[in-house]
C-alpha positions in Angstrom: -67.1 -74.0 -75.2 -64.7 -76.7 -76.8 -63.9 -75.4 -80.4 -65.8 -72.4 -80.4 -62.9 -70.4 -81.3 -61.3 -68.8 -78.4 -57.6 -69.2 -78.5 -58.0 -68.3 -82.4 -59.8 -65.0 -81.6 -56.8 -63.8 -79.0 -53.9 -65.2 -80.6 -54.7 -65.9 -84.3 -51.8 -66.0 -86.7 -50.5 -65.3 -90.4 -52.2 -62.8 -92.2 -54.8 -62.2 -89.2 -53.8 -61.6 -85.9 -55.9 -62.0 -82.9 -56.5 -59.4 -80.2 -53.6 -60.0 -78.2 -50.6 -59.1 -81.0 -53.0 -56.1 -82.6 -53.1 -54.5 -78.6 -49.6 -55.1 -78.2 -48.6 -53.8 -81.5 -51.0 -50.6 -80.8 -49.0 -50.3 -77.0 -45.9 -50.1 -78.0 -43.9 -46.9 -77.6 -42.0 -45.4 -80.1 -38.7 -47.0 -78.8 -40.8 -50.6 -79.0 -41.4 -51.4 -75.4 -44.0 -52.2 -73.1 -44.1 -54.6 -70.0 -46.4 -57.3 -70.2 -48.4 -59.2 -67.5 -51.0 -62.2 -67.5 -53.8 -62.0 -65.1 -56.6 -64.5 -64.6 -59.3 -63.3 -61.9 -61.9 -66.2 -61.2 -64.3 -65.5 -58.6 -62.3 -63.4 -56.0 -59.3 -65.2 -56.5 -56.6 -63.3 -58.7 -53.6 -65.8 -60.6 -50.7 -64.5 -62.3 -50.4 -66.5 -65.4 -46.7 -65.5 -66.2 -45.4 -65.7 -62.5 -41.7 -64.4 -62.0 -40.0 -68.3 -60.4 -37.6 -70.0 -61.2 -37.5 -73.9 -61.6 -40.4 -76.2 -62.6 -43.0 -76.7 -60.1 -41.9 -73.8 -57.5 -44.7 -73.1 -55.3 -43.5 -69.6 -54.3 -45.9 -67.6 -56.6 -46.8 -64.3 -54.7 -50.5 -63.7 -53.1 -52.0 -61.0 -55.5 -54.3 -57.8 -54.4 -56.0 -55.3 -56.0 -54.3 -51.9 -54.5 -54.6 -48.1 -55.0 -51.9 -46.1 -54.2 -51.0 -42.5 -54.2 -48.4 -41.2 -57.1 -47.1 -38.0 -58.6 -45.3 -35.5 -56.5 -47.8 -34.0 -54.7 -49.0 -37.3 -53.6 -52.7 -36.5 -55.0 -53.0 -38.7 -58.0 -53.9 -42.1 -57.6 -53.2 -45.2 -59.4 -54.9 -48.4 -59.1 -52.9 -52.0 -59.7 -52.3 -55.3 -58.9 -49.5 -55.8 -55.8 -47.2 -58.9 -56.8 -48.2 -59.2 -60.5 -45.2 -60.0 -62.7 -44.5 -57.6 -65.4 -41.9 -58.8 -68.2 -40.4 -56.1 -70.6 -41.2 -56.8 -74.1 -39.7 -55.0 -77.4 -42.0 -56.9 -80.2 -45.2 -58.6 -80.7 -43.0 -61.8 -81.6 -41.4 -61.3 -77.6 -44.8 -61.1 -76.4 -46.4 -64.2 -78.1 -43.2 -66.1 -77.0 -43.8 -65.1 -73.6 -47.7 -66.1 -73.8 -46.6 -69.2 -75.0 -44.1 -70.6 -72.6 
């Protein structure tokens, strides 16, 4: 798969943005806010690609698990998500790209 354009498709740049910049721009709310997470699913292992840890080489990355929980005032709605996945607030496409490139 080397040289097949995967990174260019996802990020691109210049006048032709890739999938990620377009998605972030589409998802920004009217006040320009959205939370960003970056998750890798490989086999049965979930990996947070933007963990909320401090210091280089910090090994305290939390174990991730897909969970379902009750939501809403009456507790009859359910939500599915990844427990322990870091969420980063971003206010623009530029903020999101900076975060992904760290």
